[in-house]
C-alpha positions as CSV (number, residue, x, y, z in Angstrom):
1,F,39.4,101.2,-16.8
2,V,40.7,99.9,-20.2
3,F,42.9,97.4,-18.4
4,L,39.9,96.1,-16.3
5,I,37.9,95.7,-19.5
6,G,40.8,93.8,-20.9
7,L,40.7,91.4,-18.0
8,A,37.0,90.9,-18.4
9,S,37.3,90.4,-22.2
10,H,39.2,87.1,-21.6
11,H,35.7,85.5,-21.8
12,A,35.3,86.9,-25.3
13,S,38.5,85.1,-26.6
14,D,40.0,86.6,-29.7
15,A,37.1,89.0,-30.3
16,A,38.7,91.3,-27.6
17,Y,41.7,92.0,-29.9
18,V,39.5,93.1,-32.8
19,V,37.1,95.2,-30.7
20,L,38.8,96.6,-27.6
21,I,42.3,97.5,-28.9
22,P,41.1,99.9,-31.7
23,L,38.5,101.4,-29.4
24,A,41.1,102.0,-26.7
25,A,43.3,103.8,-29.2
26,V,40.5,106.0,-30.3
27,A,39.5,106.8,-26.7
28,Y,43.0,107.7,-25.7
29,A,43.4,109.9,-28.8
30,Q,40.2,111.7,-28.1
31,A,41.4,112.3,-24.5
32,G,44.5,114.0,-25.9
33,R,46.9,111.1,-25.0
34,H,48.9,109.0,-27.4
35,P,46.7,106.3,-29.1
36,L,49.6,103.8,-29.0
37,L,49.4,104.0,-25.2
38,G,45.7,102.8,-25.6
39,V,46.9,100.0,-27.7
40,A,49.5,99.0,-25.2
41,V,47.2,99.1,-22.1
42,A,44.5,97.2,-23.9
43,Y,46.9,94.6,-25.2
44,A,48.5,94.2,-21.8
45,G,45.1,93.6,-20.2
46,I,43.9,91.1,-22.8
47,S,47.1,89.1,-23.3
48,G,49.8,90.1,-20.8
49,A,47.4,89.5,-17.9
50,F,45.9,86.4,-19.4
51,A,46.5,84.4,-16.3
52,G,44.4,86.9,-14.3
53,N,40.6,86.7,-14.3
54,L,38.1,88.2,-11.9
55,V,35.4,85.8,-12.9
56,P,36.1,82.2,-13.9
57,G,35.2,81.3,-17.5
58,Q,35.6,78.8,-20.3
59,F,39.4,78.9,-20.3
60,D,39.5,77.8,-16.6
61,V,37.3,74.8,-17.6
62,L,39.6,74.0,-20.5
63,M,42.9,74.2,-18.6
64,L,41.7,72.4,-15.5
65,S,40.1,69.6,-17.6
66,I,43.6,69.0,-19.0
67,T,45.0,69.0,-15.5
68,E,42.3,66.6,-14.4
69,A,43.3,64.0,-17.0
70,A,46.9,64.3,-15.9
71,A,46.1,64.1,-12.2
72,Q,44.1,60.9,-12.8
73,L,47.4,59.2,-13.7
74,I,48.1,59.3,-9.9
75,E,44.5,59.4,-8.5
76,P,42.2,57.7,-11.0
77,D,39.0,59.0,-9.3
78,Y,40.2,62.6,-9.0
79,V,37.6,65.2,-10.2
80,M,38.9,68.7,-10.8
81,N,36.9,71.7,-9.5
82,P,36.2,74.2,-12.3
83,L,36.7,77.0,-9.7
84,G,40.1,75.5,-8.7
85,N,42.1,78.6,-9.6
86,W,39.5,81.4,-8.9
87,Y,41.1,82.9,-5.8
88,F,44.5,83.0,-7.5
89,T,43.4,84.4,-10.8
90,A,41.3,87.1,-9.1
91,A,44.1,88.1,-6.8
92,L,46.5,88.2,-9.8
93,G,44.1,90.4,-11.8
94,L,43.6,92.9,-9.0
95,G,47.3,93.0,-8.3
96,L,48.3,93.7,-11.9
97,L,45.9,96.6,-12.1
98,P,48.1,99.2,-10.2
99,I,51.2,97.8,-11.8
100,A,49.7,98.4,-15.3
101,W,48.7,101.8,-14.2
102,W,52.2,102.7,-13.0
103,V,54.0,101.2,-16.1
104,A,51.7,103.0,-18.5
105,D,52.0,106.5,-16.8
106,K,55.6,106.4,-15.7
107,V,57.4,104.2,-18.2
108,V,55.5,103.8,-21.5
109,E,53.8,107.2,-22.0
110,P,57.0,109.3,-21.5
111,R,58.8,107.2,-24.1
112,L,56.0,107.8,-26.6
113,G,56.1,111.5,-26.2
114,R,53.3,114.0,-26.9
115,W,50.8,113.0,-29.6
116,T,50.2,116.0,-31.9
117,A,49.5,114.7,-35.4
118,P,46.7,116.5,-37.3
119,A,46.5,113.6,-39.8
120,D,45.4,111.3,-37.1
121,M,42.2,113.2,-36.7
122,E,41.0,111.7,-40.0
123,K,41.3,108.2,-38.4
124,L,39.2,109.4,-35.5
125,A,36.5,110.6,-38.0
126,E,36.5,107.2,-39.6
127,H,35.7,105.5,-36.3
128,S,33.2,108.1,-35.1
129,Q,30.5,107.6,-37.7
130,A,27.0,107.3,-36.2
131,L,25.3,103.9,-36.3
132,S,22.6,103.5,-38.9
133,E,19.0,102.8,-37.8
134,R,19.3,99.2,-39.0
135,Q,22.5,98.7,-37.0
136,K,20.7,100.1,-33.9
137,Q,17.8,97.7,-34.5
138,G,20.3,94.9,-34.9
139,L,21.9,95.7,-31.5
140,R,18.5,95.8,-29.8
141,R,17.6,92.4,-31.3
142,A,21.0,91.0,-30.4
143,G,20.5,92.2,-26.8
144,L,17.1,90.5,-26.6
145,A,18.5,87.3,-28.0
146,A,21.3,87.4,-25.3
147,L,18.7,87.9,-22.6
148,A,16.7,84.9,-23.9
149,V,19.7,82.5,-23.9
150,T,20.9,83.7,-20.5
151,G,17.4,83.4,-19.1
152,A,17.1,79.8,-20.4
153,F,20.3,78.8,-18.8
154,A,19.4,80.5,-15.5
155,A,16.1,78.6,-15.6
156,L,17.9,75.3,-16.0
157,V,19.9,76.2,-12.8
158,F,17.3,77.9,-10.6
159,W,13.9,76.6,-11.7
160,P,12.2,75.0,-8.7
161,G,11.9,71.2,-9.0
162,Y,13.8,71.1,-12.3
163,S,17.5,72.0,-12.4
164,P,19.5,69.7,-14.6
165,L,22.5,71.9,-14.5
166,L,22.8,71.4,-10.7
167,D,24.2,68.2,-9.1
168,E,21.8,67.7,-6.2
169,T,23.8,64.8,-4.9
170,A,27.0,66.9,-4.4
171,T,27.8,69.5,-1.9
172,G,29.6,72.9,-2.0
173,A,31.0,74.2,-5.2
174,E,30.8,70.7,-6.8
175,R,27.0,71.2,-7.1
176,H,27.7,73.6,-10.0
177,T,30.0,71.2,-12.0
178,P,27.3,70.3,-14.6
179,F,26.7,74.1,-15.2
180,F,30.3,74.8,-15.8
181,R,30.7,71.9,-18.1
182,A,27.7,73.2,-20.1
183,L,29.3,76.6,-20.5
184,I,30.8,75.7,-23.9
185,A,27.4,74.9,-25.3
186,G,26.0,78.0,-23.6
187,F,28.5,80.3,-25.2
188,F,27.9,78.7,-28.6
189,L,24.2,79.3,-28.3
190,L,24.8,82.8,-27.0
191,F,27.0,83.9,-29.9
192,L,24.9,82.1,-32.5
193,A,21.6,83.7,-31.3
194,T,23.1,87.2,-31.0
195,G,24.9,87.1,-34.3
196,W,22.0,85.7,-36.2
197,A,19.6,88.3,-34.7
198,Y,22.0,91.2,-35.5
199,G,22.7,89.9,-39.0
200,A,19.0,89.4,-39.8
201,A,18.2,92.9,-38.7
202,T,21.0,94.5,-40.7
203,G,20.4,92.4,-43.8
204,A,23.7,90.6,-43.6
205,F,21.8,87.3,-43.1
206,R,18.9,86.8,-45.4
207,T,18.5,83.0,-45.1
208,H,20.0,80.2,-43.0
209,R,22.5,79.6,-45.8
210,D,24.1,82.9,-45.0
211,V,24.5,81.9,-41.4
212,V,26.1,78.5,-42.3
213,K,28.4,80.3,-44.7
214,A,29.5,82.7,-42.0
215,M,30.0,79.8,-39.6
216,G,32.1,78.0,-42.2
217,G,34.4,81.1,-42.4
218,G,34.8,80.9,-38.6
219,V,35.9,77.3,-38.8
220,V,38.5,78.2,-41.4
221,V,40.0,80.6,-38.9
222,M,39.9,78.0,-36.1
223,A,41.4,75.2,-38.3
224,P,45.0,75.6,-37.0
225,Y,43.8,75.3,-33.4
226,I,41.7,72.2,-34.3
227,V,44.8,70.6,-35.9
228,V,46.9,71.3,-32.7
229,A,44.1,70.0,-30.5
230,F,43.8,66.8,-32.5
231,F,47.5,65.9,-32.1
232,A,47.5,67.0,-28.5
233,A,44.6,64.6,-27.7
234,H,46.6,61.8,-29.3
235,F,49.7,62.8,-27.3
236,I,47.8,62.5,-24.0
237,A,46.2,59.2,-25.1
238,M,49.7,57.8,-25.9
239,F,50.9,58.8,-22.4
240,Q,48.0,57.0,-20.8
241,W,48.3,53.9,-23.0
242,S,52.1,53.5,-22.6
243,N,52.4,54.6,-18.9
244,I,55.3,56.8,-19.9
245,G,53.8,59.6,-17.9
246,P,53.8,57.8,-14.5
247,V,57.3,56.5,-15.1
248,M,58.7,59.9,-15.9
249,A,56.8,61.4,-13.1
250,V,58.1,58.9,-10.5
251,N,61.7,59.2,-11.8
252,G,61.5,63.0,-12.0
253,A,60.0,63.2,-8.5
254,A,62.8,61.1,-7.2
255,A,65.4,63.3,-8.8
256,L,63.8,66.5,-7.6
257,A,63.3,65.1,-4.1
258,E,67.0,64.4,-3.9
259,T,67.7,68.1,-4.6
260,G,65.8,69.0,-1.4
261,L,64.1,72.0,-3.1
262,P,60.9,73.2,-1.4
263,A,57.6,73.3,-3.3
264,P,57.9,77.1,-4.0
265,A,61.2,76.6,-5.7
266,L,59.8,73.7,-7.8
267,L,56.9,75.9,-8.9
268,G,59.2,78.7,-9.7
269,S,61.1,76.4,-12.0
270,L,57.9,75.3,-13.7
271,L,56.8,78.9,-14.2
272,S,60.2,79.8,-15.8
273,M,60.0,76.8,-18.1
274,S,56.5,77.7,-19.1
275,A,57.6,81.3,-19.8
276,L,60.4,80.1,-22.1
277,F,58.2,77.8,-24.0
278,D,55.7,80.7,-24.5
279,I,58.3,82.6,-26.6
280,V,58.1,79.9,-29.4
281,I,54.7,78.2,-28.8
282,G,51.7,80.5,-28.7
283,S,48.9,78.1,-27.7
284,A,48.5,77.8,-23.9
285,S,46.4,74.7,-24.1
286,A,48.7,72.9,-26.6
287,K,51.7,73.4,-24.3
288,W,49.8,72.3,-21.2
289,S,48.5,69.2,-23.0
290,A,52.1,68.2,-23.5
291,M,53.4,69.3,-20.1
292,A,50.6,68.4,-17.8
293,P,50.9,64.5,-18.0
294,I,54.5,64.9,-16.8
295,V,54.7,67.8,-14.3
296,T,51.2,67.4,-12.7
297,P,51.8,63.8,-11.4
298,M,55.4,64.6,-10.6
299,L,54.6,67.5,-8.3
300,M,51.6,65.6,-6.8
301,L,54.2,63.0,-5.6
302,L,56.1,65.9,-4.0
303,G,53.1,67.4,-2.2
304,V,51.9,70.0,-4.7
305,S,48.2,70.0,-5.7
306,P,47.2,69.9,-9.3
307,E,45.5,73.3,-8.9
308,M,48.7,74.9,-7.7
309,T,50.7,73.4,-10.5
310,T,48.1,74.7,-13.0
311,A,48.2,78.2,-11.5
312,A,52.0,78.3,-11.8
313,Y,51.9,77.2,-15.4
314,R,49.3,79.7,-16.4
315,M,51.2,82.5,-14.8
316,G,54.4,81.6,-16.7
317,D,52.4,81.2,-20.0
318,S,51.1,84.7,-19.9
319,I,54.4,86.6,-19.3
320,F,55.8,86.8,-22.8
321,N,52.5,86.7,-24.7
322,I,52.7,90.4,-25.6
323,I,56.3,90.4,-26.8
324,T,56.6,87.2,-28.8
325,P,55.9,87.3,-32.6
326,A,54.8,83.6,-32.2
327,A,51.6,84.8,-30.5
328,S,48.6,84.3,-32.8
329,N,47.4,87.9,-32.4
330,F,50.8,89.7,-32.5
331,V,50.5,90.6,-36.2
332,L,47.0,91.9,-35.7
333,V,48.0,94.2,-32.9
334,L,51.0,95.4,-35.0
335,A,48.6,96.2,-37.9
336,L,46.3,98.1,-35.5
337,A,49.3,100.1,-34.2
338,Q,50.4,101.0,-37.7
339,R,47.1,102.8,-38.3
340,W,48.5,105.5,-36.0
341,S,52.2,105.2,-36.8
342,K,53.1,104.0,-40.3
343,D,56.8,103.2,-39.4
344,F,55.8,101.2,-36.3
345,G,57.5,97.8,-36.7
346,I,57.9,94.5,-34.8
347,G,60.8,95.8,-32.8
348,S,58.7,98.9,-31.8
349,L,55.8,96.8,-30.6
350,I,58.2,94.6,-28.6
351,A,59.8,97.6,-27.0
352,L,56.4,99.1,-26.3
353,M,55.2,96.1,-24.4
354,L,58.4,94.9,-22.8
355,P,58.0,97.0,-19.6
356,F,54.5,95.5,-19.0
357,S,55.9,92.0,-19.6
358,L,58.8,92.3,-17.2
359,C,56.8,93.9,-14.4
360,F,53.9,91.4,-14.8
361,G,56.4,88.6,-14.7
362,L,58.1,89.7,-11.5
363,F,54.8,90.2,-9.7
364,G,53.4,86.9,-10.9
365,F,56.6,85.0,-10.0
366,S,56.5,86.5,-6.5
367,L,52.8,85.7,-6.1
368,V,53.2,82.1,-7.0
369,I,56.1,81.7,-4.6
370,A,54.1,83.4,-1.8
371,W,50.9,81.5,-2.5
372,S,52.7,78.2,-2.3
373,G,54.8,79.1,0.7
374,F,51.8,80.2,2.8
375,G,49.6,77.4,1.5
376,W,46.6,79.6,0.6
377,P,43.7,77.9,-1.1
378,L,43.5,78.5,-4.8
379,G,39.7,78.2,-5.0
380,P,36.7,76.7,-3.2
381,G,38.0,73.4,-1.8
382,A,41.2,73.6,-3.8
383,A,44.3,73.5,-1.5
384,A,47.8,74.4,-2.5
385,S,49.3,71.2,-1.2
386,W,48.6,67.5,-2.0
387,P,48.4,64.9,0.8
């Protein structure tokens, strides 16, 4: 159940680390099991299974939009389907569930031993305080605000005679392309409305200036990502301007074609390369911004669809997320674990998560090879091969 929530929390971005992991530790401790096991299962669901997703979200739109720009180096009119990886990510998420269950019960928990530390009960008491009446009122108002924003977007999709978030001229899944492209604005309005409603009810926000100040603090946290995105955008623009991407793609495709490797083997190589890069570079979008202009056109020339290439990259990118200190939230998870074990260090966290990482990687590698070999569609109208 905790692992499934971790999969669903991919839509909440980094908030899942702050909320789910400490709650999972408390829940496991109250159930008489080791709280570090709760940390491990939640961390594995949030970050180790990052390529798996039962419901498409904003990260799918982000990654596939990068792929779309790279694919247009070969096919200028190509439009990426935002659901282009849905079948693959859903199958991956469901497949990782029993694996996580087995690893947690048979490998990780026996190594942790029995949890019998009376001092830890004080930590449970700290997290078990009842909500105040103002906090309850804030949660109610935040829920009403969420319903209002969700209802407004639903009306823009389903209102008879007026549905600007539907493309009436398109057919199939492409009719919902405007809706998925509006998700970023939708999530912004959702979090703004709910946060403002809660803060106003609890007294944290007294004027609009308090809201602006809080938003400024959020931008400070996002500043490193904005800097990376700025240079990544220029990197892609230079590829398009100089035509280096198509040249490297053609030469690389010719070299790979001479090897005679089948498409599954090529995708396995891409997955392995993505996994190695993940050890030293934490941002999935930054790595894909650099790699997509090269590998996407190259594999298209060898008969592999952009959707299949993206799926292989995403699988490789998530394997070592939970064991590399380069991950942006690794230090946060370490600090949360040290609440329950003061001598818990970097090596301890790596050792705790390594069984999840290895088992997830083996399953994901096998799934990519099988998916490409059998040519299963990766989403509605998204084939594994490229004509």
